[in-house]
Kinemage of the C-alpha trace (Angstrom):
@kinemage 1
@onewidth
@group {chain A} dominant
@subgroup {mainchain}
@vectorlist {calphas} color= white
{ca unk a 1} P -18.503 -17.307 -3.311
{ca unk a 2} L -17.442 -19.081 -0.010
{ca unk a 3} L -19.451 -19.325 2.998
{ca unk a 4} L -17.785 -19.895 6.830
{ca unk a 5} L -19.475 -20.477 9.522
{ca unk a 6} L -19.253 -18.393 12.913
{ca unk a 7} L -21.545 -20.343 14.848
{ca unk a 8} L -23.906 -23.113 13.812
{ca unk a 9} L -25.867 -24.535 17.308
{ca unk a 10} L -29.815 -22.923 18.325
{ca unk a 11} L -30.384 -20.838 21.537
{ca unk a 12} L -27.100 -21.417 23.323
{ca unk a 13} L -23.947 -22.106 22.657
{ca unk a 14} L -22.126 -25.388 23.362
{ca unk a 15} L -18.464 -26.195 24.116
{ca unk a 16} L -18.283 -26.885 20.203
{ca unk a 17} L -20.156 -24.787 18.442
{ca unk a 18} L -21.450 -20.493 19.101
{ca unk a 19} L -24.457 -19.647 18.263
{ca unk a 20} L -25.603 -18.180 15.367
{ca unk a 21} L -23.293 -16.585 12.523
{ca unk a 22} L -22.016 -16.444 8.883
{ca unk a 23} L -19.492 -15.273 6.322
{ca unk a 24} L -19.847 -14.527 2.753
{ca unk a 25} L -17.783 -13.583 0.588
{ca unk a 26} L -17.286 -13.113 -2.926
{ca unk a 27} L -13.641 -13.830 -5.111
{ca unk a 28} L -11.908 -10.850 -6.085
{ca unk a 29} L -13.863 -8.412 -3.180
{ca unk a 30} L -12.204 -6.787 -0.333
{ca unk a 31} L -15.036 -6.899 2.172
{ca unk a 32} L -17.637 -9.416 3.058
{ca unk a 33} L -20.911 -9.885 4.742
{ca unk a 34} L -22.230 -10.979 7.356
{ca unk a 35} L -25.978 -13.331 8.696
{ca unk a 36} L -26.694 -12.844 11.594
{ca unk a 37} L -24.657 -12.120 15.134
{ca unk a 38} L -25.115 -14.275 17.955
{ca unk a 39} L -23.232 -13.410 21.081
{ca unk a 40} L -19.685 -13.824 21.055
{ca unk a 41} L -19.644 -13.858 16.950
{ca unk a 42} L -16.604 -11.084 17.583
{ca unk a 43} L -14.776 -13.410 19.156
{ca unk a 44} L -15.260 -16.144 16.610
{ca unk a 45} L -13.919 -13.675 13.794
{ca unk a 46} L -10.634 -13.918 16.040
{ca unk a 47} L -10.354 -17.345 14.595
{ca unk a 48} L -10.391 -16.373 10.915
{ca unk a 49} L -8.919 -13.549 8.520
{ca unk a 50} L -12.024 -11.625 8.514
{ca unk a 51} L -11.882 -7.967 10.041
{ca unk a 52} L -14.551 -5.756 11.350
{ca unk a 53} L -12.675 -2.967 8.788
{ca unk a 54} L -13.425 -4.978 5.825
{ca unk a 55} L -17.141 -5.514 6.493
{ca unk a 56} L -19.595 -4.623 3.932
{ca unk a 57} L -22.995 -5.482 5.559
{ca unk a 58} L -24.984 -6.886 8.379
{ca unk a 59} L -27.908 -8.900 7.583
{ca unk a 60} L -30.027 -10.116 10.790
{ca unk a 61} L -32.813 -12.570 10.026
{ca unk a 62} L -35.077 -12.167 13.146
{ca unk a 63} L -34.640 -10.570 16.526
{ca unk a 64} L -34.013 -13.583 18.713
{ca unk a 65} L -30.663 -13.086 20.983
{ca unk a 66} L -28.899 -16.186 19.692
{ca unk a 67} L -28.861 -14.106 16.291
{ca unk a 68} L -28.001 -10.678 17.170
{ca unk a 69} L -26.924 -10.054 20.998
{ca unk a 70} L -23.336 -10.029 19.401
{ca unk a 71} L -24.462 -6.983 17.043
{ca unk a 72} L -23.415 -4.161 19.946
{ca unk a 73} L -20.115 -5.721 20.754
{ca unk a 74} L -19.206 -6.264 17.403
{ca unk a 75} L -20.461 -2.518 16.369
{ca unk a 76} L -18.366 -1.747 19.381
{ca unk a 77} L -15.188 -3.371 18.221
{ca unk a 78} L -15.236 -1.867 14.764
{ca unk a 79} L -15.507 1.654 16.049
{ca unk a 80} L -12.015 0.383 18.158
{ca unk a 81} L -10.580 -1.000 15.545
{ca unk a 82} L -10.580 2.089 13.534
{ca unk a 83} L -13.541 1.907 11.111
{ca unk a 84} L -14.665 4.873 9.665
{ca unk a 85} L -16.645 3.794 6.634
{ca unk a 86} L -20.280 3.394 6.263
{ca unk a 87} L -21.529 0.070 7.417
{ca unk a 88} L -25.065 -1.018 6.198
{ca unk a 89} L -27.402 -3.262 8.002
{ca unk a 90} L -30.465 -4.708 6.925
{ca unk a 91} L -32.503 -5.734 10.045
{ca unk a 92} L -35.739 -6.265 11.214
{ca unk a 93} L -36.846 -2.827 12.113
{ca unk a 94} L -37.211 -3.380 15.842
{ca unk a 95} L -33.066 -3.543 16.054
{ca unk a 96} L -32.920 0.151 15.267
{ca unk a 97} L -34.499 1.217 18.359
{ca unk a 98} L -32.271 -1.039 20.214
{ca unk a 99} L -29.020 -0.394 18.789
{ca unk a 100} L -29.889 3.165 19.561
{ca unk a 101} L -30.927 2.495 23.005
{ca unk a 102} L -27.478 0.584 23.406
{ca unk a 103} L -25.788 3.123 22.078
{ca unk a 104} L -27.356 5.648 24.102
{ca unk a 105} L -27.418 4.031 27.624
{ca unk a 106} L -23.766 2.931 27.392
{ca unk a 107} L -21.944 6.027 25.417
{ca unk a 108} L -21.217 3.939 22.788
{ca unk a 109} L -19.697 6.239 20.144
{ca unk a 110} L -19.530 5.004 16.459
{ca unk a 111} L -17.254 6.591 14.573
{ca unk a 112} L -19.044 5.582 11.274
{ca unk a 113} L -22.402 5.756 9.471
{ca unk a 114} L -24.879 3.019 10.643
{ca unk a 115} L -27.173 2.849 7.308
{ca unk a 116} L -30.184 0.779 8.348
{ca unk a 117} L -32.632 -1.016 6.049
{ca unk a 118} L -35.554 -2.110 7.764
{ca unk a 119} L -35.959 -6.127 6.078
{ca unk a 120} L -39.739 -5.639 6.258
{ca unk a 121} L -39.432 -2.791 3.907
{ca unk a 122} L -36.247 -4.267 1.703
{ca unk a 123} L -37.324 -4.542 -2.153
{ca unk a 124} L -33.609 -5.331 -3.390
{ca unk a 125} L -30.234 -4.214 -1.824
{ca unk a 126} L -27.208 -4.327 -3.943
{ca unk a 127} L -23.419 -3.278 -4.368
{ca unk a 128} L -20.927 -4.347 -7.010
{ca unk a 129} L -20.670 -7.785 -5.882
{ca unk a 130} L -23.995 -9.012 -5.021
{ca unk a 131} L -27.970 -9.015 -4.976
{ca unk a 132} L -29.758 -9.542 -2.064
{ca unk a 133} L -33.616 -10.216 -1.504
{ca unk a 134} L -35.515 -10.760 1.712
{ca unk a 135} L -38.339 -13.389 1.655
{ca unk a 136} L -40.283 -13.979 4.706
{ca unk a 137} L -40.659 -17.398 6.782
{ca unk a 138} L -42.884 -18.593 9.709
{ca unk a 139} L -41.510 -18.070 13.061
{ca unk a 140} L -42.471 -16.981 16.546
{ca unk a 141} L -41.472 -13.855 15.472
{ca unk a 142} L -40.583 -12.108 12.070
{ca unk a 143} L -38.007 -14.197 10.580
{ca unk a 144} L -36.713 -13.562 6.671
{ca unk a 145} L -34.377 -15.651 4.523
{ca unk a 146} L -31.962 -13.590 2.463
{ca unk a 147} L -30.498 -14.563 -1.174
{ca unk a 148} L -27.334 -13.553 -2.562
{ca unk a 149} L -26.772 -13.641 -6.112
{ca unk a 150} L -24.027 -12.766 -7.611
{ca unk a 151} L -24.335 -9.236 -9.186
{ca unk a 152} L -21.188 -9.588 -11.933
{ca unk a 153} L -20.787 -12.738 -14.582
{ca unk a 154} L -17.905 -13.710 -16.755
{ca unk a 155} L -18.628 -13.024 -20.018
{ca unk a 156} L -17.360 -14.117 -23.085
{ca unk a 157} L -17.022 -12.722 -26.538
{ca unk a 158} L -18.771 -14.330 -29.471
{ca unk a 159} L -15.612 -14.231 -31.534
{ca unk a 160} L -16.581 -16.318 -34.663
{ca unk a 161} L -19.476 -13.391 -35.499
{ca unk a 162} L -17.373 -10.824 -34.843
{ca unk a 163} L -14.821 -11.937 -37.289
{ca unk a 164} L -17.628 -13.243 -39.711
{ca unk a 165} L -18.909 -9.543 -39.640
{ca unk a 166} L -15.539 -8.205 -40.267
{ca unk a 167} L -15.250 -6.785 -36.887
{ca unk a 168} L -11.125 -6.322 -36.449
{ca unk a 169} L -9.894 -7.727 -32.980
{ca unk a 170} L -8.429 -5.155 -30.885
{ca unk a 171} L -9.896 -2.296 -28.709
{ca unk a 172} L -13.279 -2.639 -30.444
{ca unk a 173} L -13.378 -6.283 -28.886
{ca unk a 174} L -12.426 -4.926 -25.787
{ca unk a 175} L -15.035 -2.349 -25.643
{ca unk a 176} L -17.595 -5.066 -26.576
{ca unk a 177} L -16.471 -6.950 -23.675
{ca unk a 178} L -16.711 -4.083 -21.206
{ca unk a 179} L -20.460 -3.699 -22.306
{ca unk a 180} L -20.102 -0.547 -24.387
{ca unk a 181} L -21.449 0.079 -27.338
{ca unk a 182} L -19.376 0.624 -30.799
{ca unk a 183} L -19.690 2.186 -33.922
{ca unk a 184} L -18.347 -0.098 -36.936
{ca unk a 185} L -18.562 0.128 -40.702
{ca unk a 186} L -21.779 2.334 -39.971
{ca unk a 187} L -23.519 0.070 -37.505
{ca unk a 188} L -24.220 0.448 -34.471
{ca unk a 189} L -23.288 -2.836 -32.662
{ca unk a 190} L -24.587 -3.560 -28.802
{ca unk a 191} L -22.812 -6.104 -26.469
{ca unk a 192} L -25.824 -7.776 -25.805
{ca unk a 193} L -25.772 -9.023 -29.860
{ca unk a 194} L -22.005 -10.542 -29.281
{ca unk a 195} L -21.885 -11.847 -25.438
{ca unk a 196} L -22.541 -14.888 -24.008
{ca unk a 197} L -22.570 -16.026 -20.564
{ca unk a 198} L -21.439 -19.580 -19.890
{ca unk a 199} L -21.905 -20.020 -16.416
{ca unk a 200} L -25.252 -19.353 -14.263
{ca unk a 201} L -25.537 -16.956 -11.715
{ca unk a 202} L -24.769 -18.159 -8.430
{ca unk a 203} L -27.026 -18.068 -5.496
{ca unk a 204} L -27.149 -18.606 -2.216
{ca unk a 205} L -29.848 -18.769 0.330
{ca unk a 206} L -29.130 -17.822 3.907
{ca unk a 207} L -33.157 -18.849 5.827
{ca unk a 208} L -33.438 -17.714 9.334
{ca unk a 209} L -35.361 -19.825 11.745
{ca unk a 210} L -38.347 -21.320 9.631
{ca unk a 211} L -41.150 -23.993 10.244
{ca unk a 212} L -42.384 -24.190 6.743
{ca unk a 213} L -39.445 -24.308 4.157
{ca unk a 214} L -41.900 -24.391 1.213
{ca unk a 215} L -41.950 -20.234 1.593
{ca unk a 216} L -38.533 -20.663 0.053
{ca unk a 217} L -39.221 -22.700 -2.903
{ca unk a 218} L -39.532 -19.312 -5.090
{ca unk a 219} L -36.308 -17.929 -3.962
{ca unk a 220} L -34.673 -21.799 -3.940
{ca unk a 221} L -35.835 -22.421 -8.473
{ca unk a 222} L -31.984 -20.892 -9.091
{ca unk a 223} L -30.191 -21.842 -6.220
{ca unk a 224} L -27.336 -23.583 -6.077
{ca unk a 225} L -27.132 -24.145 -2.040
{ca unk a 226} L -29.608 -23.444 0.676
{ca unk a 227} L -28.303 -22.925 4.337
{ca unk a 228} L -31.248 -23.759 6.835
{ca unk a 229} L -32.050 -24.499 10.165
{ca unk a 230} L -32.576 -28.118 11.198
{ca unk a 231} L -33.027 -27.636 14.795
{ca unk a 232} L -34.099 -31.031 15.442
{ca unk a 233} L -35.170 -34.170 14.737
{ca unk a 234} L -38.650 -35.656 13.674
{ca unk a 235} L -39.038 -37.385 17.164
{ca unk a 236} L -37.774 -34.468 19.439
{ca unk a 237} L -39.891 -31.833 17.440
{ca unk a 238} L -43.308 -34.100 18.152
{ca unk a 239} L -42.715 -34.092 22.128
{ca unk a 240} L -43.198 -30.675 22.201
{ca unk a 241} L -45.687 -30.459 19.208
{ca unk a 242} L -43.149 -28.268 17.603
{ca unk a 243} L -44.334 -25.041 19.644
{ca unk a 244} L -40.983 -23.402 19.022
{ca unk a 245} L -41.577 -23.071 15.366
{ca unk a 246} L -38.241 -24.786 14.132
{ca unk a 247} L -37.871 -27.015 11.081
{ca unk a 248} L -36.707 -30.670 11.528
{ca unk a 249} L -34.102 -32.555 9.791
{ca unk a 250} L -36.694 -34.599 7.783
{ca unk a 251} L -38.971 -31.594 6.500
{ca unk a 252} L -36.213 -28.768 5.252
{ca unk a 253} L -34.849 -32.263 3.523
{ca unk a 254} L -37.923 -33.485 2.032
{ca unk a 255} L -38.258 -29.879 1.018
{ca unk a 256} L -34.539 -29.611 -0.601
{ca unk a 257} L -35.338 -32.837 -2.440
{ca unk a 258} L -38.582 -31.483 -4.035
{ca unk a 259} L -37.281 -28.110 -5.366
{ca unk a 260} L -34.505 -30.017 -6.590
{ca unk a 261} L -31.603 -28.311 -4.568
{ca unk a 262} L -28.265 -29.445 -5.755
{ca unk a 263} L -26.801 -28.898 -2.141
{ca unk a 264} L -28.129 -27.991 1.350
{ca unk a 265} L -26.011 -27.195 4.300
{ca unk a 266} L -27.973 -27.811 7.629
{ca unk a 267} L -27.316 -25.657 10.963
{ca unk a 268} L -28.500 -24.099 14.215
{ca unk a 269} L -28.530 -27.528 15.650
{ca unk a 270} L -30.289 -27.853 19.447
{ca unk a 271} L -27.594 -28.484 22.368
{ca unk a 272} L -28.846 -31.431 22.878
{ca unk a 273} L -27.457 -33.430 20.061
{ca unk a 274} L -24.092 -34.149 20.900
{ca unk a 275} L -20.801 -34.365 18.745
{ca unk a 276} L -19.947 -37.842 20.271
{ca unk a 277} L -21.685 -40.093 18.014
{ca unk a 278} L -21.473 -42.877 19.996
{ca unk a 279} L -23.683 -41.352 22.634
{ca unk a 280} L -27.659 -40.148 22.112
{ca unk a 281} L -28.915 -37.778 20.795
{ca unk a 282} L -25.838 -36.959 18.453
{ca unk a 283} L -25.649 -35.218 15.441
{ca unk a 284} L -25.807 -38.065 13.365
{ca unk a 285} L -29.223 -38.303 14.002
{ca unk a 286} L -30.078 -35.363 12.156
{ca unk a 287} L -27.476 -36.554 9.203
{ca unk a 288} L -29.344 -39.866 9.143
{ca unk a 289} L -33.022 -37.973 9.150
{ca unk a 290} L -31.939 -35.705 6.391
{ca unk a 291} L -30.197 -38.427 4.319
{ca unk a 292} L -33.364 -40.415 4.119
{ca unk a 293} L -35.243 -37.508 2.285
{ca unk a 294} L -32.898 -35.880 0.491
{ca unk a 295} L -30.080 -37.485 -1.959
{ca unk a 296} L -28.391 -34.080 -3.062
{ca unk a 297} L -25.060 -32.709 -1.705
{ca unk a 298} L -26.115 -32.743 2.210
{ca unk a 299} L -23.527 -30.801 4.523
{ca unk a 300} L -24.080 -30.674 8.544
{ca unk a 301} L -22.201 -26.985 8.998
{ca unk a 302} L -19.327 -27.031 11.911
{ca unk a 303} L -18.080 -24.080 13.494
{ca unk a 304} L -15.276 -22.377 11.048
{ca unk a 305} L -15.913 -24.577 8.191
{ca unk a 306} L -15.462 -22.984 5.008
{ca unk a 307} L -17.775 -23.881 1.890
{ca unk a 308} L -17.021 -22.808 -1.948
{ca unk a 309} L -18.923 -22.415 -4.414
{ca unk a 310} L -17.424 -22.135 -7.777
{ca unk a 311} L -18.356 -20.290 -10.842
{ca unk a 312} L -19.119 -23.392 -12.460
{ca unk a 313} L -21.955 -24.156 -9.844
{ca unk a 314} L -19.907 -26.760 -8.185
{ca unk a 315} L -20.327 -27.072 -3.963
{ca unk a 316} L -17.502 -28.188 -1.722
{ca unk a 317} L -15.768 -28.012 1.440
{ca unk a 318} L -12.863 -25.423 1.467
{ca unk a 319} L -9.707 -25.843 2.702
């Protein structure tokens, strides 16, 4: 599994960072998934190998513009690129009316079906590659996290057991590995009795805006990676009494440490934090505050940075 950041700024873009957008891909799949679609996300895509034609589903965390204002343009570009297959859209229910109104008022015709699922009523969304669940968060408007768990794990046969039981190697072994029950020597052999999975299912949790990380504890229990906002440092948040209900680097880091999360990726940085670490405030302030409270794999996302989660659960910067 791989995640690529299309935007890592909060509220407004900067010269170095666009507003929120994240692409998730699964090896072996021709498609990809988009989480949030801030303004100019389609421009950011031009710097990647991803296309709107290959987009399988869009997940919007909440209705604030820095997370969704790029959606109408993305849909229009997908239409102009020749997309005809349906597109899944999972988003807070207000997004549906907004998109309908935009299409009507701007004469936007989509030659593909937009299959809308309100996040509020989402139980589980799945396809052949991922299982997606939504977790309610705490923000000024309804906001959600989405957990992406791989749907297929590589199975291995217990060959020793098969040999001991006299099951001949060949087509019967192949059918068992494919999940099919077989008949042999008057017995019905069930695949579950002969398969094991050497690796845990991979799970990446991508959160929208949220000032209460504790709400993610259950979802993160079996996750290898959490992507979460760190909009401010503690000092900046204290100045406005955190009226905007965002998370500080310290708070999310402390949660990740207590939850035993192997990897934490911070994003959604206030535009006040400059890239130049010789000036203040800078992005280094975010990193130092988080590193003081969290001792796992800590990453500060940058636009176009790609991270890979291997089948063994190893997480690292890709390329």
